[in-house]
GUGU-470345 format. One record per residue: x, y, z of N, C-alpha, C, O in turn; residue in one letter. Coordinates in pm, 1 decimal, padded with zeros to 6 digits, always signed. Layout:
BEGIN
+----------+----------+----------+----------+----------+----------+----------+----------+----------+----------+----------+----------+---------+
!      n_u !      n_v !      n_w !     ca_u !     ca_v !     ca_w !      c_u !      c_v !      c_w !      o_u !      o_v !      o_w ! residuo !
+----------+----------+----------+----------+----------+----------+----------+----------+----------+----------+----------+----------+---------+
!        X !        Y !        Z !        X !        Y !        Z !        X !        Y !        Z !        X !        Y !        Z !       A !
...
+----------+----------+----------+----------+----------+----------+----------+----------+----------+----------+----------+----------+---------+
***
This chain:
BEGIN
+----------+----------+----------+----------+----------+----------+----------+----------+----------+----------+----------+----------+---------+
!      n_u !      n_v !      n_w !     ca_u !     ca_v !     ca_w !      c_u !      c_v !      c_w !      o_u !      o_v !      o_w ! residuo !
+----------+----------+----------+----------+----------+----------+----------+----------+----------+----------+----------+----------+---------+
! +02321.7 ! -00024.4 ! +00164.3 ! +02257.5 ! -00125.4 ! +00244.3 ! +02187.3 ! -00218.8 ! +00141.8 ! +02073.1 ! -00192.6 ! +00103.8 !       M !
! +02256.3 ! -00329.7 ! +00096.1 ! +02195.3 ! -00419.4 ! -00009.6 ! +02097.2 ! -00517.4 ! +00058.3 ! +02015.9 ! -00575.1 ! -00013.9 !       P !
! +02098.0 ! -00541.0 ! +00191.5 ! +02000.6 ! -00637.8 ! +00247.3 ! +01932.9 ! -00567.4 ! +00376.3 ! +01993.5 ! -00487.9 ! +00448.1 !       F !
! +01806.4 ! -00605.3 ! +00394.5 ! +01736.2 ! -00550.3 ! +00502.7 ! +01623.7 ! -00645.0 ! +00551.6 ! +01546.8 ! -00701.2 ! +00473.6 !       L !
! +01619.6 ! -00658.2 ! +00682.2 ! +01523.7 ! -00751.6 ! +00741.2 ! +01397.2 ! -00665.6 ! +00781.9 ! +01398.2 ! -00596.0 ! +00883.4 !       D !
! +01285.8 ! -00674.4 ! +00695.4 ! +01170.9 ! -00589.5 ! +00721.5 ! +01101.2 ! -00616.4 ! +00851.2 ! +01027.6 ! -00531.9 ! +00902.2 !       T !
! +01124.7 ! -00737.8 ! +00906.8 ! +01066.1 ! -00777.9 ! +01037.1 ! +01119.7 ! -00685.8 ! +01142.0 ! +01048.0 ! -00667.5 ! +01240.4 !       N !
! +01235.4 ! -00625.1 ! +01135.4 ! +01301.5 ! -00542.6 ! +01235.2 ! +01270.1 ! -00391.9 ! +01225.1 ! +01314.2 ! -00309.9 ! +01305.5 !       R !
! +01188.1 ! -00360.4 ! +01117.0 ! +01157.2 ! -00217.9 ! +01104.3 ! +01040.8 ! -00172.7 ! +01197.8 ! +00952.8 ! -00249.5 ! +01236.8 !       L !
! +01048.3 ! -00051.5 ! +01227.3 ! +00950.8 ! +00002.7 ! +01321.4 ! +00810.3 ! +00001.7 ! +01249.2 ! +00798.3 ! +00026.9 ! +01129.3 !       K !
! +00707.4 ! -00029.0 ! +01331.4 ! +00566.7 ! -00044.7 ! +01280.6 ! +00500.6 ! +00093.5 ! +01309.6 ! +00502.7 ! +00144.7 ! +01421.5 !       V !
! +00445.1 ! +00146.7 ! +01206.9 ! +00368.5 ! +00276.8 ! +01207.3 ! +00227.1 ! +00260.6 ! +01161.0 ! +00201.0 ! +00211.1 ! +01051.4 !       V !
! +00135.9 ! +00302.6 ! +01245.2 ! -00005.3 ! +00296.7 ! +01201.2 ! -00045.7 ! +00432.1 ! +01130.1 ! -00085.8 ! +00529.8 ! +01193.4 !       E !
! -00032.4 ! +00428.9 ! +01002.7 ! -00048.3 ! +00561.3 ! +00925.8 ! -00200.6 ! +00592.1 ! +00935.8 ! -00234.2 ! +00708.4 ! +00958.2 !       R !
! -00283.6 ! +00506.6 ! +00922.4 ! -00440.1 ! +00528.9 ! +00938.4 ! -00489.2 ! +00413.8 ! +01021.2 ! -00426.0 ! +00308.5 ! +01029.7 !       L !
! -00611.3 ! +00437.5 ! +01086.5 ! -00664.8 ! +00336.0 ! +01161.8 ! -00680.6 ! +00200.7 ! +01086.1 ! -00746.8 ! +00194.7 ! +00982.5 !       P !
! -00616.4 ! +00089.0 ! +01141.6 ! -00623.0 ! -00041.1 ! +01080.8 ! -00521.6 ! -00067.7 ! +00968.8 ! -00527.1 ! -00170.2 ! +00900.9 !       G !
! -00428.6 ! +00027.8 ! +00951.5 ! -00317.7 ! +00014.8 ! +00850.6 ! -00184.0 ! +00022.4 ! +00921.7 ! -00139.0 ! +00134.1 ! +00946.9 !       W !
! -00120.4 ! -00079.8 ! +00954.2 ! +00005.3 ! -00077.9 ! +01022.8 ! +00115.7 ! -00116.1 ! +00925.3 ! +00109.9 ! -00224.9 ! +00868.0 !       K !
! +00215.8 ! -00031.9 ! +00904.1 ! +00313.1 ! -00057.1 ! +00804.9 ! +00450.0 ! -00044.3 ! +00850.0 ! +00479.5 ! +00023.2 ! +00948.6 !       G !
! +00534.4 ! -00107.8 ! +00779.9 ! +00686.5 ! -00098.0 ! +00793.2 ! +00736.8 ! -00046.5 ! +00666.3 ! +00700.9 ! -00096.7 ! +00559.8 !       R !
! +00827.5 ! +00062.5 ! +00673.4 ! +00866.7 ! +00135.2 ! +00555.1 ! +01010.8 ! +00139.2 ! +00535.1 ! +01087.0 ! +00159.0 ! +00629.7 !       Y !
! +01052.0 ! +00121.0 ! +00413.9 ! +01197.5 ! +00146.2 ! +00371.9 ! +01203.3 ! +00207.0 ! +00233.6 ! +01105.1 ! +00211.0 ! +00159.4 !       F !
! +01325.1 ! +00255.3 ! +00201.4 ! +01343.4 ! +00323.1 ! +00073.9 ! +01461.6 ! +00269.6 ! +00008.1 ! +01562.0 ! +00236.6 ! +00071.4 !       H !
! +01449.6 ! +00259.5 ! -00133.7 ! +01565.1 ! +00252.0 ! -00210.4 ! +01604.1 ! +00381.7 ! -00269.1 ! +01541.3 ! +00481.1 ! -00232.7 !       S !
! +01698.3 ! +00393.6 ! -00354.1 ! +01725.8 ! +00529.7 ! -00414.0 ! +01614.1 ! +00590.2 ! -00478.4 ! +01601.9 ! +00712.2 ! -00466.9 !       E !
! +01520.0 ! +00517.6 ! -00552.3 ! +01414.8 ! +00576.0 ! -00620.6 ! +01274.3 ! +00529.0 ! -00588.3 ! +01176.1 ! +00569.5 ! -00650.5 !       H !
! +01268.6 ! +00440.7 ! -00487.0 ! +01128.5 ! +00388.1 ! -00457.1 ! +01112.8 ! +00381.3 ! -00306.3 ! +01210.6 ! +00376.7 ! -00231.7 !       M !
! +00979.1 ! +00380.8 ! -00260.5 ! +00946.7 ! +00363.2 ! -00124.5 ! +00861.0 ! +00227.0 ! -00123.3 ! +00776.2 ! +00200.5 ! -00208.5 !       T !
! +00893.5 ! +00147.9 ! -00019.0 ! +00825.4 ! +00018.0 ! +00002.5 ! +00756.3 ! +00019.7 ! +00127.2 ! +00817.9 ! +00053.5 ! +00228.3 !       F !
! +00622.4 ! -00016.4 ! +00133.3 ! +00551.7 ! -00032.3 ! +00248.2 ! +00499.2 ! -00177.0 ! +00271.9 ! +00430.2 ! -00229.1 ! +00184.3 !       A !
! +00528.0 ! -00241.8 ! +00382.9 ! +00471.4 ! -00367.3 ! +00408.4 ! +00356.4 ! -00347.6 ! +00514.3 ! +00381.7 ! -00313.9 ! +00629.9 !       H !
! +00234.9 ! -00369.4 ! +00470.8 ! +00119.2 ! -00337.7 ! +00556.8 ! +00046.2 ! -00455.3 ! +00609.4 ! +00029.9 ! -00553.3 ! +00536.7 !       Y !
! +00000.9 ! -00452.3 ! +00730.9 ! -00099.9 ! -00537.3 ! +00784.6 ! -00228.9 ! -00460.4 ! +00790.7 ! -00226.6 ! -00350.6 ! +00846.5 !       D !
! -00340.4 ! -00505.3 ! +00740.1 ! -00457.4 ! -00431.8 ! +00743.4 ! -00573.8 ! -00506.8 ! +00806.7 ! -00580.0 ! -00629.6 ! +00801.7 !       F !
! -00666.3 ! -00431.1 ! +00866.7 ! -00783.5 ! -00491.1 ! +00940.1 ! -00909.2 ! -00478.1 ! +00856.6 ! -00933.3 ! -00374.5 ! +00794.6 !       L !
! -00988.8 ! -00583.1 ! +00855.2 ! -01122.3 ! -00575.3 ! +00786.9 ! -01198.3 ! -00453.0 ! +00816.4 ! -01204.7 ! -00417.6 ! +00934.1 !       A !
! -01257.0 ! -00383.4 ! +00724.9 ! -01337.0 ! -00261.3 ! +00747.7 ! -01256.2 ! -00135.5 ! +00738.5 ! -01316.4 ! -00029.0 ! +00725.4 !       G !
! -01122.8 ! -00138.1 ! +00744.4 ! -01042.0 ! -00021.5 ! +00752.0 ! -01035.9 ! +00028.0 ! +00599.0 ! -01050.5 ! -00045.9 ! +00501.6 !       S !
! -01011.7 ! +00165.2 ! +00595.6 ! -01023.4 ! +00223.0 ! +00461.9 ! -00903.5 ! +00327.7 ! +00448.3 ! -00843.3 ! +00377.2 ! +00543.6 !       T !
! -00880.1 ! +00352.0 ! +00316.3 ! -00792.7 ! +00461.5 ! +00280.5 ! -00881.8 ! +00552.9 ! +00192.1 ! -00933.1 ! +00509.0 ! +00089.2 !       I !
! -00898.2 ! +00673.6 ! +00231.5 ! -00990.4 ! +00771.9 ! +00167.3 ! -00936.8 ! +00796.3 ! +00024.3 ! -00820.7 ! +00770.8 ! -00007.5 !       H !
! -01026.1 ! +00845.5 ! -00056.3 ! -00996.2 ! +00875.1 ! -00192.1 ! -00896.4 ! +00991.9 ! -00197.2 ! -00919.9 ! +01096.4 ! -00136.5 !       E !
! -00786.5 ! +00974.0 ! -00268.8 ! -00682.7 ! +01071.8 ! -00274.8 ! -00605.9 ! +01052.7 ! -00399.9 ! -00640.5 ! +00963.5 ! -00477.3 !       H !
! -00499.1 ! +01133.0 ! -00427.9 ! -00411.5 ! +01124.7 ! -00535.3 ! -00271.9 ! +01182.2 ! -00496.1 ! -00260.6 ! +01261.3 ! -00402.5 !       F !
! -00172.1 ! +01142.3 ! -00566.4 ! -00035.4 ! +01199.4 ! -00537.5 ! +00046.1 ! +01179.9 ! -00664.0 ! +00012.6 ! +01098.4 ! -00750.0 !       H !
! +00156.1 ! +01258.0 ! -00673.5 ! +00237.9 ! +01252.7 ! -00802.0 ! +00312.2 ! +01125.8 ! -00828.3 ! +00365.1 ! +01105.1 ! -00937.5 !       P !
! +00317.1 ! +01032.8 ! -00720.4 ! +00389.8 ! +00916.7 ! -00737.8 ! +00307.9 ! +00796.0 ! -00800.3 ! +00192.3 ! +00776.6 ! -00762.6 !       E !
! +00362.9 ! +00720.7 ! -00888.8 ! +00300.6 ! +00596.3 ! -00930.4 ! +00310.2 ! +00500.1 ! -00807.6 ! +00403.8 ! +00504.6 ! -00727.7 !       E !
! +00204.8 ! +00412.0 ! -00799.3 ! +00196.2 ! +00328.0 ! -00685.4 ! +00135.3 ! +00195.2 ! -00727.3 ! +00038.4 ! +00190.6 ! -00803.0 !       E !
! +00198.1 ! +00080.1 ! -00673.1 ! +00152.1 ! -00050.0 ! -00691.3 ! +00118.5 ! -00123.8 ! -00569.1 ! +00198.4 ! -00129.2 ! -00475.6 !       V !
! -00001.8 ! -00183.6 ! -00565.5 ! -00045.9 ! -00258.6 ! -00456.1 ! -00038.8 ! -00410.9 ! -00489.2 ! -00092.9 ! -00454.1 ! -00591.0 !       Y !
! +00024.3 ! -00487.1 ! -00407.6 ! +00023.4 ! -00634.6 ! -00416.3 ! -00018.5 ! -00701.5 ! -00286.8 ! +00045.4 ! -00692.5 ! -00182.1 !       E !
! -00132.2 ! -00769.8 ! -00302.8 ! -00196.8 ! -00831.5 ! -00183.6 ! -00118.3 ! -00956.9 ! -00156.0 ! -00093.8 ! -01032.6 ! -00250.0 !       V !
! -00077.9 ! -00984.3 ! -00036.0 ! -00015.7 ! -01106.7 ! -00001.7 ! -00117.1 ! -01204.4 ! +00077.7 ! -00110.3 ! -01325.8 ! +00058.4 !       I !
! -00197.4 ! -01157.2 ! +00154.0 ! -00312.6 ! -01227.2 ! +00217.8 ! -00430.6 ! -01137.8 ! +00239.5 ! -00415.9 ! -01020.4 ! +00273.6 !       E !
! -00552.5 ! -01195.2 ! +00219.0 ! -00667.0 ! -01117.5 ! +00241.4 ! -00729.5 ! -01068.7 ! +00113.6 ! -00696.6 ! -01114.6 ! +00004.2 !       G !
! -00821.4 ! -00973.9 ! +00129.4 ! -00888.1 ! -00910.6 ! +00012.6 ! -00904.2 ! -00761.1 ! +00037.5 ! -00935.5 ! -00716.3 ! +00147.8 !       E !
! -00881.3 ! -00686.3 ! -00069.9 ! -00905.7 ! -00536.7 ! -00068.6 ! -00992.2 ! -00504.2 ! -00183.6 ! -00983.6 ! -00565.7 ! -00289.9 !       L !
! -01080.2 ! -00402.3 ! -00161.9 ! -01156.3 ! -00341.0 ! -00264.0 ! -01078.9 ! -00219.2 ! -00304.3 ! -01062.5 ! -00130.7 ! -00220.4 !       E !
! -01029.6 ! -00206.6 ! -00426.0 ! -00952.0 ! -00091.6 ! -00475.5 ! -01024.9 ! -00024.0 ! -00588.5 ! -01068.3 ! -00087.8 ! -00684.4 !       V !
! -01038.5 ! +00115.2 ! -00574.5 ! -01105.7 ! +00183.6 ! -00675.0 ! -01004.6 ! +00289.8 ! -00728.2 ! -00949.6 ! +00373.0 ! -00656.0 !       T !
! -00985.9 ! +00277.3 ! -00866.3 ! -00891.7 ! +00371.8 ! -00932.1 ! -00971.9 ! +00448.7 ! -01030.8 ! -01034.1 ! +00386.1 ! -01116.6 !       I !
! -00976.3 ! +00575.9 ! -01026.7 ! -01058.6 ! +00660.8 ! -01115.7 ! -01191.8 ! +00605.2 ! -01144.8 ! -01236.8 ! +00597.6 ! -01259.1 !       E !
! -01254.0 ! +00566.5 ! -01038.6 ! -01407.7 ! +00520.2 ! -01049.3 ! -01423.9 ! +00373.6 ! -01087.9 ! -01536.1 ! +00322.9 ! -01089.5 !       G !
! -01311.6 ! +00302.9 ! -01119.9 ! -01321.4 ! +00160.1 ! -01156.0 ! -01277.8 ! +00080.3 ! -01031.6 ! -01170.7 ! +00103.9 ! -00975.8 !       E !
! -01367.0 ! -00018.7 ! -00987.8 ! -01339.2 ! -00091.7 ! -00870.2 ! -01310.1 ! -00240.2 ! -00899.0 ! -01379.0 ! -00301.8 ! -00980.3 !       T !
! -01208.4 ! -00297.6 ! -00833.0 ! -01176.9 ! -00435.0 ! -00851.7 ! -01145.2 ! -00491.4 ! -00710.6 ! -01098.9 ! -00415.4 ! -00625.5 !       Q !
! -01168.3 ! -00621.2 ! -00683.2 ! -01134.4 ! -00688.7 ! -00564.1 ! -00986.0 ! -00751.3 ! -00585.3 ! -00960.2 ! -00833.5 ! -00673.3 !       I !
! -00905.6 ! -00707.6 ! -00504.9 ! -00759.1 ! -00772.0 ! -00507.1 ! -00754.7 ! -00877.6 ! -00405.6 ! -00805.3 ! -00863.1 ! -00294.3 !       L !
! -00687.9 ! -00995.1 ! -00447.9 ! -00662.1 ! -01110.1 ! -00366.0 ! -00512.2 ! -01139.6 ! -00387.3 ! -00446.1 ! -01075.0 ! -00468.6 !       R !
! -00460.2 ! -01238.7 ! -00312.3 ! -00320.3 ! -01274.8 ! -00348.6 ! -00301.8 ! -01315.1 ! -00498.2 ! -00380.2 ! -01389.3 ! -00557.2 !       P !
! -00193.0 ! -01260.3 ! -00552.6 ! -00160.9 ! -01280.9 ! -00685.1 ! -00211.4 ! -01174.7 ! -00771.2 ! -00165.1 ! -01167.3 ! -00885.0 !       G !
! -00305.1 ! -01086.7 ! -00730.4 ! -00349.4 ! -00979.0 ! -00812.5 ! -00282.3 ! -00845.1 ! -00771.0 ! -00250.9 ! -00825.4 ! -00653.6 !       L !
! -00262.7 ! -00762.1 ! -00859.6 ! -00187.6 ! -00626.3 ! -00848.8 ! -00270.7 ! -00521.5 ! -00894.9 ! -00347.7 ! -00540.6 ! -00989.1 !       V !
! -00261.3 ! -00401.3 ! -00831.3 ! -00321.6 ! -00279.9 ! -00888.1 ! -00211.1 ! -00184.4 ! -00911.8 ! -00133.0 ! -00157.3 ! -00820.6 !       A !
! -00200.2 ! -00130.3 ! -01033.3 ! -00107.7 ! -00034.4 ! -01065.2 ! -00177.8 ! +00099.4 ! -01089.0 ! -00260.9 ! +00118.2 ! -01177.8 !       I !
! -00137.1 ! +00187.4 ! -01003.8 ! -00209.5 ! +00321.7 ! -00995.2 ! -00125.4 ! +00430.8 ! -01058.7 ! -00025.4 ! +00468.7 ! -00997.6 !       I !
! -00156.7 ! +00484.8 ! -01175.8 ! -00073.7 ! +00580.3 ! -01230.6 ! -00061.0 ! +00705.3 ! -01137.6 ! -00137.0 ! +00724.0 ! -01042.6 !       P !
! +00045.7 ! +00793.2 ! -01174.0 ! +00057.5 ! +00912.1 ! -01087.2 ! -00071.3 ! +01002.2 ! -01110.2 ! -00134.5 ! +01004.2 ! -01215.8 !       A !
! -00098.1 ! +01068.0 ! -01010.1 ! -00217.1 ! +01171.8 ! -01010.0 ! -00343.1 ! +01112.6 ! -01041.6 ! -00429.7 ! +01186.9 ! -01087.9 !       N !
! -00369.2 ! +00987.2 ! -01024.1 ! -00506.0 ! +00920.2 ! -01044.1 ! -00563.8 ! +00906.8 ! -00901.3 ! -00499.7 ! +00867.8 ! -00803.7 !       C !
! -00695.8 ! +00945.1 ! -00902.3 ! -00770.1 ! +00929.7 ! -00777.7 ! -00788.3 ! +00779.3 ! -00744.6 ! -00816.0 ! +00698.8 ! -00833.5 !       R !
! -00772.8 ! +00744.3 ! -00620.0 ! -00784.3 ! +00604.2 ! -00581.8 ! -00816.0 ! +00597.5 ! -00430.3 ! -00776.6 ! +00684.2 ! -00352.4 !       H !
! -00888.6 ! +00490.8 ! -00392.8 ! -00930.1 ! +00463.8 ! -00257.9 ! -00926.3 ! +00308.7 ! -00233.3 ! -00925.2 ! +00231.2 ! -00328.9 !       S !
! -00924.1 ! +00263.0 ! -00096.7 ! -00910.5 ! +00128.0 ! -00066.9 ! -01002.5 ! +00101.7 ! +00046.7 ! -01025.2 ! +00186.2 ! +00133.3 !       V !
! -01056.2 ! -00019.3 ! +00044.8 ! -01141.1 ! -00066.2 ! +00159.2 ! -01101.6 ! -00211.0 ! +00187.3 ! -01111.4 ! -00292.9 ! +00096.0 !       R !
! -01060.4 ! -00245.4 ! +00300.1 ! -01025.5 ! -00379.5 ! +00347.1 ! -01147.7 ! -00475.4 ! +00361.7 ! -01227.2 ! -00447.7 ! +00451.4 !       A !
! -01170.8 ! -00579.6 ! +00287.8 ! -01274.7 ! -00671.2 ! +00303.3 ! -01253.3 ! -00768.5 ! +00407.9 ! -01347.5 ! -00813.3 ! +00473.2 !       L !
! -01122.7 ! -00806.1 ! +00428.1 ! -01083.6 ! -00903.0 ! +00531.4 ! -00957.3 ! -00845.0 ! +00605.0 ! -00910.1 ! -00736.1 ! +00572.5 !       T !
! -00907.9 ! -00917.7 ! +00699.5 ! -00778.1 ! -00887.0 ! +00752.7 ! -00674.2 ! -00935.4 ! +00647.5 ! -00702.0 ! -01030.1 ! +00573.9 !       N !
! -00560.0 ! -00873.8 ! +00640.3 ! -00465.3 ! -00926.7 ! +00546.7 ! -00331.1 ! -00848.6 ! +00556.7 ! -00300.7 ! -00776.1 ! +00651.5 !       G !
! -00252.4 ! -00873.5 ! +00443.2 ! -00118.5 ! -00805.7 ! +00432.6 ! -00098.9 ! -00774.8 ! +00284.2 ! -00146.6 ! -00845.9 ! +00195.7 !       R !
! -00024.7 ! -00663.0 ! +00261.2 ! +00005.3 ! -00627.6 ! +00133.7 ! +00138.0 ! -00554.1 ! +00125.9 ! +00192.1 ! -00513.8 ! +00228.9 !       L !
! +00189.2 ! -00536.7 ! +00010.1 ! +00314.1 ! -00459.2 ! -00022.8 ! +00263.1 ! -00348.2 ! -00112.3 ! +00183.4 ! -00369.9 ! -00203.6 !       I !
! +00313.6 ! -00224.1 ! -00082.1 ! +00289.1 ! -00113.0 ! -00161.5 ! +00416.9 ! -00044.6 ! -00202.3 ! +00496.3 ! -00007.8 ! -00115.8 !       V !
! +00439.4 ! -00026.6 ! -00326.6 ! +00560.1 ! +00040.2 ! -00378.1 ! +00530.6 ! +00163.7 ! -00452.7 ! +00448.4 ! +00164.2 ! -00544.3 !       V !
! +00598.4 ! +00272.5 ! -00414.4 ! +00581.1 ! +00411.3 ! -00478.6 ! +00708.0 ! +00449.9 ! -00551.0 ! +00819.3 ! +00428.9 ! -00502.8 !       D !
! +00687.5 ! +00507.6 ! -00669.4 ! +00797.6 ! +00563.1 ! -00751.6 ! +00755.3 ! +00697.7 ! -00803.7 ! +00646.9 ! +00710.2 ! -00860.6 !       H !
! +00837.6 ! +00798.5 ! -00786.0 ! +00953.1 ! +00792.0 ! -00708.2 ! +00935.6 ! +00780.3 ! -00561.8 ! +00822.8 ! +00775.2 ! -00512.9 !       P !
! +01046.2 ! +00775.6 ! -00488.0 ! +01037.6 ! +00758.4 ! -00350.1 ! +00950.8 ! +00868.1 ! -00266.4 ! +00944.7 ! +00985.4 ! -00303.3 !       A !
! +00892.4 ! +00825.0 ! -00164.2 ! +00825.3 ! +00923.0 ! -00075.0 ! +00886.6 ! +00928.7 ! +00056.7 ! +00843.4 ! +00857.4 ! +00147.3 !       R !
! +00989.1 ! +01012.4 ! +00074.7 ! +01072.0 ! +01013.8 ! +00199.2 ! +00984.9 ! +01050.8 ! +00322.3 ! +01025.1 ! +01023.4 ! +00435.3 !       P !
! +00866.7 ! +01112.5 ! +00301.7 ! +00784.6 ! +01142.0 ! +00418.6 ! +00722.9 ! +01028.7 ! +00493.0 ! +00671.3 ! +01042.1 ! +00604.0 !       E !
! +00731.4 ! +00898.7 ! +00417.0 ! +00682.4 ! +00772.5 ! +00471.9 ! +00804.8 ! +00708.1 ! +00541.5 ! +00914.1 ! +00699.8 ! +00485.6 !       F !
! +00781.8 ! +00665.8 ! +00658.8 ! +00890.6 ! +00590.2 ! +00729.7 ! +00968.4 ! +00685.2 ! +00800.5 ! +01064.9 ! +00648.3 ! +00867.5 !       G !
+----------+----------+----------+----------+----------+----------+----------+----------+----------+----------+----------+----------+---------+
***
């Protein structure tokens, strides 16, 4: 499947305020999220490397105790097994990519 229309994917609300559309390549998982201001992702870690790219809005991302505000054009790269959490400062959209793939998503 070399081409995919993400607008046709099922929407899943994984956490309150985080609605995502998921798909997988052979080695990666992609999530296109719409997020609501005030929604959060609790501190956690996992064995996959993860990249957050904000398309619209602002997120406060904390990685191993270091906090940055992400806006369009800024990216957070979260190494495998690093503690991280997220707080939405505004409504917005982002793309999250995990490597290796997380088949339990989607």
